C-alpha positions, 0 to 999 in steps of 0.5 A: 509496518502500520499494523505493528506501530502500537507495540513499537511506540510502546517500546520506544516510549519506554526507551526499550531497545528493539530489533526492527526487521524490514523487507527491502528487496524481493525477487520472483515469488516472494511472499511479502512486498518491500516494507513488510516488517517484523520486530522483536522487543522485550521478553522476546515479544514478536510482532509482524511478519516478513515472510508469512512464517518461512524465515521468521525464526531466523529473523528473530535470532538476527533481531536479538543479535543486533539489539545485543551488538548494536550493529545492523545486519542485512540478510538474504533468504531464498530457497535451497534445493540442497537442504530441505531443512535449511532456512529459506522460502518454500515458495521459491522466491527471495527476500532481502531483510534489513534488521536494525536496532532501534532506541531513542538515542539511535533513532531520535526521529522514530517517534515523530515518524510513527506519529505521522504514519498513525495520523495519515500524514506523508513521510518517507524513511530512508535507511542505508542498507549497504555500502560505505555509509553507516548501515542502518542510518536513517533519514526521515523526510516529510514534505516540509522538513527532514530529520536525521542523517545518512552520514554526509550532507551530499547524500542527505540532499540527494536522498531527500530529493528522491524521497519526496519524489517517491512519496508523491507516488507512494512508492517504496524501493532501493536506490543507489548513490555515490558516497556524496549523493551522486548516482553510482550503482556500486556504492551506497544502497538506500531503502526508501520506505514511503508512508503515504496516506491510505488511498481513497475508495469512493463508493456512490450509491448507498445500497446494500451492495455499497455497504458490502463494497465499503466493508471490503474496501476498509479491510483492504486499507482504503479510506472509504467514502460513501456518497448518495443524494438520498438522505434516507439511504445515506445514513452512517448506521448502514455502514461499517464504523470508520466509513465516511457517509456523505449526502450530496449529488454524486457528480457534485461531490466528486467535482469538489474532491481530490483524486489521484492515481491510487483512487478507486471509484465504484459507481453503484447508483444504477440510475442514469440521472446519477450515473451519467454526470458522475461518470462524465466527471470521473472518467476525466480525472486521475483514478486507478479504477473506475467501475460501474454496476449494471447488466449488459443492457444497462452498460450499453445504454450508459455508454451511449449516453456518455458518448452523446455527452461528449466522452471519447472512446479513450475516456470510455475505455477506462470504465470497468463495466459491468463491475467486477470479475466473473465469479458468479456472485449473487449476494452483496457480499459476493459481489463485493468480493468480485469487485475487490478481486478486479481492483487487486488484479488491475493494480498488480497486473493479475489475469483473474484466472485460477492459479491452477491454469497459469504458469510462471511466478505467482507474484509478478514483478511490480 
């Protein structure tokens, strides 16, 4: 939803009702993940997407209907072999979409939520999708406060606790509760949409390859920092706007920087005096991905140095080296694509093989 917030904030500030459609559940080879959003505002202006084009026309009509009626709707779209012209997903997947009307009167916390998302401050929005609680009711949950209600205080308390847990993980999905907050699969369904700050990408070594990796990292939605101890290379003008550039010894900078299970670390310094102390620190802290540039001989030498420095085989097994997938990349831009492909594959459990030689679902379950 981040990419459509400018339009939503404009409509909300003008007290103009709009229909907000959000993917709340997916199965099989669905084109978009939970949280993907589309909105229909004044003069039939449309922003966002829930399926990449397959069911947008039907969702557009639903959004118009919920704005007119003031009642939220929950619809599931799948593929129909019986009618090739029926509204559905050509990829064979299935998505469930919640469409709800939004106005300042119905959702007084929406403005504060939008501001938090734009500023990168964590917030989870809990929305009733099904069951005896009011469909479309929302509860906004920050680490230190809440706003709104889902209908009962017991449900609010239970959902608030779960929402904060999901927020710590950056997770999004549907949870099920009894009408007063107890866990029961056949009662109230609540969609927890976590807006955690963007994950970090730490790139060490301000070389041409780093500029390309930083560019693709920024494109993928990471908050990118490039660090190098050499001020002649670590200059902001060599990197895309919005990329933070730090002049410091890599291991010292990393030691003073927080990382988590979503952090990506790319070591491109290609120099043992930088690589070894940096990787000693990196391989002993939380991170989703730790990759290091260099050929086979460089990797073997680096691994021996790290072993001599006391790293265990388990710690070394986290290192992706040589960095990237085998794409035959040569230029810095091609290498950046190779690195990004490996990061995405590791994140979602992909094989890195061409889809033409694989079978089963294109988008494996998360």
